[in-house]
N, C-alpha and C positions, 0 to 999 in steps of 0.2 A: 608441077614441081620441076625445077631445073636440076641439072646434074649436081651443081654446087649445093643447092638446097637439100637434095637427097643425101648427099654426103654429110651435111650438117645434121640432118634428121637421124642418120644412122649412127652418129656419135653419141646420141642420147641413150640413156639406159632404157631398158624395156618399159619400166614404169613411166619414165618421162615421155617415151614415144606414145604410150597409151594416153597420157594427159594431153599431148600434142594433138592426137587424133580426136579426142573429145572436144578440145577447143575448136578444131577445124570443123567438126560436125555442128557445133553450136553456132559458129560464125563462118559459113562457107565462103563468104566474100572477102574474108580477111586474107592479107598477104602472108607469106612465110615470115617476114620480119615482124608483123603484128603478132602472129601466133607465138613466135619465139620470145618476144618481149613479154607477152602475157604468161608464158610458161615460166620464164625466169623469175618474174614477180611472184607467181603462185608458189614456186618451189621455195623461195626465200620466206614468204609468209608461213608456209607449212613448217619450215624448220623452226621459226620463231615460236609458233604455236605449240609444237612438240616439246620445246624447252620451257614452256609456260611463260614466255616473254610477251610483252605488250605489242599489239599491232594497231594501236589507236590511230586512225587516219587523220585525226585533228592535231597530232603532234608532229611537227615538221622534222624533228630530229629522227623520229622513228621512220618516217617516210624516206628520209635520206639514207638511213641504214638499209632499208628494204631495197631501194634502188641500187645502192652499192653492192648489196648481196646478190641481186639479180645479175648485175654485170659480172661479178666474180664467178657466179654459177656458169654463165655462158663462156667466159674465158676458161674456166676449169674443164669444161667438156670440149674445148677446142673450137668454139664458135665465135667468130668475129664478123659482125655485120656492121659496117660503118654507120649506116643511118640509125640503127638501133642504139649503138653506143653514143652517137651524137645526141639522140633524144634523151637518153639517160643522163648524159653529162649536162645537157641544158636544164633538165629537171633538178639535178643536184645544184647547179648554179643558182637557179631560181629560189630553191629552198634555202640555200646558204645566204642569199641576199635578204630574204624575208626574216631569217633568224637574226642576221646582223641588224636589220632595221628594228626588230623587236628589242634586242639588247641595247641598242643605242637609245631607243625611246625609254626603256626601263631605267637606264642609268643617267638620263638627263635631268 
């Protein structure tokens, strides 16, 4: 772990660091960026489940909300990793295009 990665890790709550460590243990070959991305998504899914909200992976709008929430979580704890945010933004763009295609098809 680099100094920057250690600083990002230290910005996480104790519970989030435990989750980070668990992900790292399950996936020892994953990079810090991959682990942080998984952590952000896991945190957002957990929040939704605690509120009794849907996390249906077949619903693109829910997936978009989860990705946005993961990005907000990372920003909220002071973590900015360009490649992680780029991947999230690309996922949101893809989902947005698919939703647009669906609505266009539906209303034609």
